[in-house]
N, C-alpha and C positions, 0 to 999 in steps of 0.2 A: 299562533296566538291562542286558538281554541284548545290545542293540545296542552299548552302551558296552563291555561285556566282550569281545565278539568283534571289536571294532575294534582291540583291543590285539593285537600280534603274539603268536604262540604262545609264543615264548621269554620274552616279557614277562609273559605270564600264568603261566608256570611259575615264573619268578623271584618273582612276587608270591605265588604259592602257597607257595614256599619260605619267604618272610619270615613269612607268616601261620602256617605250620606251626611255625616256630621260636618265635614269640610264644605260640602255643597250648600247645605242649609245655612250654616253659620257664615260662610264666605259671601254668599249672595246677599244675605240680610245686611251684613256690615258694608258690603260694597255699595249697595243702594243707599244706605244711611249716609255714607261718606259722600257719595255723589249728590244726594239730596241736599246736604248742607251747603253745597256750592250753588245750587239753583233755587234755594228757598223752600225745599220740601221738608216738612216736619219728620223727625225720626220715626214716629208711630205710623205715619202714612207710608214712609219708605218700607217699613217692616211689613205692612199690609200688602204692599205691591209684591214684595219678595214671596210672601206666603201665597198670594194669588197666582203668581207665575209657576211656582212649584206645584201647586194643586192642579193647575191647568195642564201643564206639560208632563209632569211626573205622576200626578194623581191616578191616571188610568192604570198604570202599572201596579200601583199599590192596591187599587180596587180589584184588579184581576187576581192578585195573590190572595186577597181576603176572600173572594168568592171561591177560589180553589180550596182554601182551608175549610170554609163552611161546607163545601161539597163532601169533604172527607169525614166529617164528624159522625153522622148517623151510621153509614155502613161500617166504618172502622169500629165504632163502639159495639154495634150489634154482633158483628162477626167475631171480634176478638173476645168478647165476653162469653159468647156461646162456646167458642173453642177452649177458652180458659176453664170453664166449668166442666166440659167434657174431659179435659186433660186430667182432672182430679181422679177420674175413674170411679168404679163402684165402691161405696163405703164398706160393703161386706168383704171385699177383697183387700181393702187397705189394712184391716186389722187394727190392733191397739197402737202399733207403731205409727201407722198412717194417720189415725185419728188424733193421736197425741201431737204429731207433727203439725197437722193442719190447725189444731187448736192453739198451739203456741204461736204459729205464724199469724193467725188472725188477731190474737191478743196483742202481740207486739205491734201489728199494724194500727190497731185502734189507739194504743198508747202513743204511737208516733204521731198520729194525726192530732191528738189532743195537745201534745207538746207543740206542734206546729201552730195550732190556733192560739195557744198561750203566747208564744213568741211573736206571732203576727200582731196581737193586740198590744203587746208591750212596746214593740218597735214601730208599729204603725207604718210600714212601707206603703208607698202610694199616695201619701198625704201631699197635697199641693199639685198633683198632676190632674189635668182635665183633658178629655178627648171629646171631639165632636162626633156624634153619631146621628144617623138619619132616623133611628128608631127611638121612641120615647122611653124614658126610664120609668119603670113602674113606681108608683108612690110608695114611700117607705111605710106609710100609715096602713097600707093594705097588707096586714100580717095575719094570715089564717093560722089557726092553732096547729099543733103538731099532729093531732088526730086528723084534721082535714088534709094536711099535707101527705100523711101516710095513705089516706084514701085516694088522693089524686095520683099517687104513684101507680095504682092498679089500673091498667088501661081497659076501657070498655071495648075497644077495638084496636088490637095491636097494629093493624095495617094503617089506621088513621094516625096512631102515635108515630109510626115510621114516617109517614108523609108529612106530618106537621112538625117533626123534629122534637117531639116531647121526650127529652133524653131520659128523664127519671122513669117514665113509663116503659121506655125501650129497654133500660137495664133490668127492670123487674121482669119483663117478658123474656129477655135473653137468658136470665138466670133460671127461670122456671122451665124454659124450653131446653136448656142444657141439662137440667136435672131429668127432664122427661126422656132425653136421648140416653142418658146413663141407665135409667130404670128400664127402658125398653130392651136393653141388652143387645145381643148379636143382631137382632132384626133391625136395629136402628144404627148399626155400625156405619152404614153408607152415609147416613145423615151426619154423623159425627165427623167422618172423613171429609164430607163436602164443606162443612163449616171450618174445619181445620185448614183445608185448602183455600177456602174463601178468605180466611184471616191472613194467610200468607200472601194471597193475591193483593189484598188491601194494603198490606205493608209495602208491597212493591209499588202500588199506585201512590202511596204516601211518599216513597222515595222519588218517584217521578215528579210529583208536585214540588218536592223540596229542591229539585234542581232549579226551579224558578225562584226559590227563596232569596238568593242574593239580589236579584233585580227588585223584587217586592220590598225587601228590607231597605234597600237603598232609597226607594221612593218614600217609604213610610218614615224613615229616620230623617231624611232631608226635610220633609214637611213638618215633623215634630220639632226639630231644632229651629226651623225658620219661624214657626208660630209661637213656640214657648221658650226658645233659647236652651242653653245647656243645663238649666235648672232641672229639666225633666230627668236627667241622668243621675241626679243626686238620689232620687228614690230607687233607681235601679241598683246603685251601689249599696244602698241601705238594704234592699231586698237580698242581695248576694250575701252581705254580712249577716243578715238575720238568718238565712238558710244555713250557713256554715256554723254559726254559733248554736242554733237550735239542734242541728245534727250532732254536734260535739256534746252538748248537754244530754241529749237523749241517749247517746252511746255510753256516756259515763254512768248515768243513773241506771239504765236498763241492764247493761252488762254487769254492773256491780251487784244488782239485786239477783240476777239469774246465776252468774258464775260464782261470785264471792259468797253471797249469803245463802243461796239455795243449794248449789252444787258443792259448795265448800272447796273450791279450787282457786289457785292463785291467778289473778288477772294478767300479771306480767307474762306468764308462760303462754297464756292464750294469745295475747297480742303478738308475741314473738312467733307463734306458730302460724298465724294467718297473715303475716306481713307480706308474703309474696302474693297471695291472692288479692290483698288490698291494693298493692301496687299495680297489678294488672287491671283490676277493676277501675281504678282511678284514671289510668292511661287510656283504656279502651271505652269506658262508659257503657259497658255491655255486660250484663249478668251472664248471658249465654256464652259469650266468648271467654269469660273467666271460669266457667264451670269446671273444665278439666284441672285447672290449677287449684281451685277450691277443694275439689275431691282429694287431690294429692296432699294438700296442706292438712286437711282434717284427718286423713288416715295416717300419713307418715310423720306428722309433727304433733298432732293432738291425740293420737291413739284411738280415734273412733273406728270401730269395726267397719270394714269395707261394705258389708251388706247394709248397715245403717246409713252410711254416707251415700251409698248408691240409691237409696230410696228417699232420703230426706232432701238432699241437695238439688237433684233435678226438679223435684216438686217445688223447692224454694225458689229456684230460678224462674218458675212459672207464676207462683202466687204470692211469694213473700216480697213485697215492695214497701217496706216500712219507711225507707228513705223517701220514696215517692209519695206515700201518704202524708208524711210530715210536710213535704214541699207543697202538696195540694192544699193543706190547711193554711199555710202562709199565703199561698197564691189566692185563696178565697178572700182572705182579709185584705190583701193588696188590691184585688179587683173591687171589693166593696168600698174601699176608701176612694178609689179613683172615680167611680160612678155615683158615689153618694148613697149607697145602700146602707141601711141600718140593720145590723144583724141581731136577731133575737135568739133566745135560748132554743127555740124550735129549729131555727136555721142551723145553729151549731150542731144540734143532734143529727139533722139530716146530712150535714157536711161530713160528720164522722162515719155515718152509715154508707154514704155514696163513695167516699174516699176509700173505704175498706173494700167495697165491691169493685171499684175501678181498679184497685191494685191487683185483683185476680186476673183482670184482662189486660193489664199493662204488659206489652211485649218487652223482652229483655234486650232491647236495642236502644242506641242513643236517642234521647229526646222523645221516646214513644209516649211517656206519661204526659207530656205537654199537650198532646192532642186529646187526651182523655179529660182535660180540665173542664170541658163543657159539662160533663156529668156532675161535677161538684158545683160549678158556678151557677148552674140553673136552679139549684136549691133555693137561692134567694132572688131569682128572677132575672139574672143576666141574660140578655138577648143574644142570638147567634152573632149579630154584628159586633157586639161588645166582646164576646168571647174571641172572635177572630182578631179584633184589635189588640187584645191582651196577648194572644199567641204571637202575632206579628211583632209586637213591641218587645217581648221578652226573648223571642227566638235568637237574636244575635248573641245574647250572653247566656243562653240556656245551657250551653255546653259546659260552662264553668260550674254551674250548679249541678248539672247532670252527673259530672264526674264524682262529686262528693256524695250525692244521694245513692248512686250506684255502688259506691264503696261501702256505704252503710248497709245496703241491701245484701251484698255479698258476705260481709262480716256477720250479719245477723243470721244468714243461712248456716254459717258455721256454729253460731251460738246454739241454734235449735238442734243441729246435728249432735253437738256435744251434750246438750241436755237430755236428748232422747237416749243417746248411748249410755250416759251415766245412770239414768233411771231404769234402763233395761239391762244393766249389768254387762254392757258391750263396750266399755271403755278400758283401754289398756293404760293404766295410770303410770306405769314405768316409762312408756313412750311420752306421755304428757309431761311428766316431770324431767324428762331427758336422761333417765337412768339407763335406758337401753335404746339402740337404734331400731328403726322400723325394719322388719323382715318381710319381704314380699312373699306372697303365697305361691305355691307351685303353678297355679293358673296364670298369675301375673308374670312369672318367669318364662313360661311357655310363650305368652303373648310377646314378651320382650325379645326372645330369641327369634321368633317367627318374623317380627318386624325388622330385625337386623340381619 
């Protein structure tokens, strides 16, 4: 039994828990309503009884899962952001190619987040859903200015910020600390290695916690369906549609501007060249797992010089998460709608900044960005309990959206590699246009013969 259960991929187990949760919540609710009609109990009262039973007997499992998620937020954000900044390396050693690459990645990430915010406000996913939380929602009228919000980001005591879970202050200190490690040079190499190892350890801890996800999701979904019915899932479907449409729109506009208008290259040849990498990215939902295929596509089908591809693409797998940034923008609007927050211009500005920074620390593994949502959601006052509820509610269907945003992440890596190669004179246009096949270098041939 257990062997069969664990042979199913985690996302499959979570989806199965989602279905069972819907069946349990909906079935118990309607069974009690049907039974109540025969003994004179009103349907609303029967519905309340079903909700109470699920909250009493299944609620503790959902509460444990929520606490585990909240446990991950602070250490995961701190270690992954420090490790992400350290991975950038010394700007002096990056040279013009490295700085140009980072600049393009950050610019695309900012643009993606803005597109996400626009689509979130147009489609307004989350409208009509309400969650019960034990913590009070901050008043929407208490809206400090952008200047005050920026000052609050700087922690007077980083240790206090870590203890209190002040996420914005944590990411500020994490970025500054990571820059300090880079500037310290070889003497701080050990510190950089420690945080890189710590981020890897936290990702393993996250995987351990996620093994409990099917049980927690089952409890949370059963309660949600029993208390709100199937109406709650209309907003989830709208969220998925909003994410896919926003990603498609971003891809068409951004890639047209960069490839067609700036680089003066045909878009059709580009999409044909990256098709294999896009397919692997969509199926694995992992930028890191797709990296070898992405390098092969950009060098062998797009004509990007291997040295350019070797420097830009691994960096992109680390810091270029424009699909993730777009998703975080929509998720911020989704959360604000659910809990009744009114987003102001200063909120939107902070969301763009924090989503861009969070993308640097987002690991290239499935659903990693969902756990960094706390960074963005805290910009408008979402509490840790509310963040955990959102993560738990979206987690069952996050894989569907994660595959799409990872695909955009990977394709955008190739866009930047192509742009850098073109501007540096390192693009073989004959390969790009299909006028000649790719010819491997002697080193590549030696590696091939040694491996065979």
